C-alpha positions, 0 to 999 in steps of 0.5 A: 590423659588419665585412665582413672587415676593413672596418668597414661599420656600427655597432650602437648602443644605440638600435638595440638598444633600438628591436629590443627595443620591436619584438620585445615589442610595445611600439609596438601596442595590446593586452592583455599576459597574464603566465602560469605554465606547466608547462615541458612540451611543448604547454602553450604550444600550449594557450594559443595555441589559445584566441586562435586559436579566437576569431580574435585576433591574437598581437603577441608571445610572450615566454618567458624561461628563469627558472622559479618552482616549475618553472613558466616565465613566458610573456608574451603580447600580443594585439591586442585589449583585449577580454580578459575572456572569455578570461581566464575561459576560460584559467582554466577550462582551468586555466592560471595568469594572473599578470597582465593588462595593457592596453597602449597604444601608444607 
């Protein structure tokens, strides 16, 4: 990193990897939902409202720009391993869940 022409720091691969681990919540126990949502305003809000209504804390939300059949992939990690009823509620509401995984902390 430069401050004008003066070197004041170096960002290493390790720094980038540590940031990635933090951003995606790999260091926190929880449950990771991988879902496909219509790429339309408000679709993510509906999913997040299910977690809010159940008073479940969200660790991370990631949505890469890639789409599958017009739907956008969203990965949401929540701070609980109790997810069976949440899956039922989301599916009943019409949300497409690709995968659910309990995530232990590192």
